[in-house]
Structures are given as structure tokens and as C-alpha cells.
C-alpha positions as CSV (number, residue, x, y, z in Angstrom):
1,X,36.6,64.9,-149.5
2,X,36.4,61.8,-151.6
3,X,33.6,59.3,-151.7
4,X,35.4,56.0,-152.0
5,X,33.1,52.8,-153.0
6,X,34.3,49.4,-153.0
7,X,31.9,47.2,-155.2
8,X,32.3,43.4,-154.8
9,X,30.5,40.8,-156.8
10,X,29.8,37.5,-155.0
11,X,28.3,34.2,-155.9
12,X,26.4,32.4,-153.3
13,X,26.7,28.6,-153.3
14,X,24.1,27.6,-150.6
15,X,23.3,24.2,-149.5
16,X,19.7,23.0,-150.5
17,X,18.5,23.7,-146.8
18,X,20.1,27.2,-147.2
19,X,18.7,27.9,-150.6
20,X,15.1,27.0,-149.3
21,X,15.6,29.3,-146.2
22,X,16.9,32.3,-148.6
23,X,14.0,31.8,-151.0
24,X,11.4,31.8,-148.1
25,X,13.0,34.8,-146.7
26,X,12.8,36.7,-150.1
27,X,9.2,35.5,-150.4
28,X,8.4,36.9,-147.0
29,X,10.1,40.2,-147.5
30,X,8.0,40.7,-150.9
31,X,4.8,39.9,-149.2
32,X,5.9,42.5,-146.4
33,X,6.6,45.1,-148.9
34,X,3.3,44.3,-151.0
35,X,1.5,44.9,-147.8
36,X,3.2,48.1,-146.9
37,X,2.5,49.3,-150.4
38,X,-1.3,48.5,-150.3
39,X,-1.7,50.2,-147.0
40,X,0.3,53.2,-148.1
41,X,-2.1,53.8,-151.4
42,X,-5.1,53.0,-149.3
43,X,-4.3,55.4,-146.4
44,X,-2.7,57.9,-148.4
45,X,0.3,58.0,-146.2
46,X,3.7,58.0,-147.7
47,X,6.0,59.2,-145.1
48,X,8.3,56.5,-143.8
49,X,7.7,57.3,-140.1
50,X,4.0,57.8,-140.4
51,X,3.6,54.5,-142.4
52,X,5.4,52.7,-139.8
53,X,2.3,53.5,-137.4
54,X,0.0,51.8,-139.9
55,X,2.1,48.9,-140.8
56,X,4.8,47.9,-138.1
57,X,2.6,45.7,-135.9
58,X,0.9,43.7,-138.9
59,X,4.5,42.9,-140.4
């Protein structure tokens, strides 16, 4: 069995509106990840499924 991978490099050329939407999405994802990280360390809960119980409804 061979593991074949294809790597493609692309350059995004968004409109100003699309660029703003992409930036907002990245900021929202980063805020969510920061929240999950804080909760994980506060609750000492690091397993993916268990952590969802503490974070899913908040995100």
C-alpha cells in the first residue's frame, strides 16, 4: 500500500468584502480555540469528546 499525497499551493485573491469575511472568520475561530484551551486547563479535561461537554454549547 502506498500513501499518495498531492500538495497544492494556491493564492487567494479575495475581494475586499471576502477578505473582511475571511479575517472575521479567522478571528472567531481563534477566539473559540482560546476559550476551549482555557476551559481545558481550568477543568483539567483534555480528551476531545469529554471537552466537548464543557465547551460545545458555549461556542
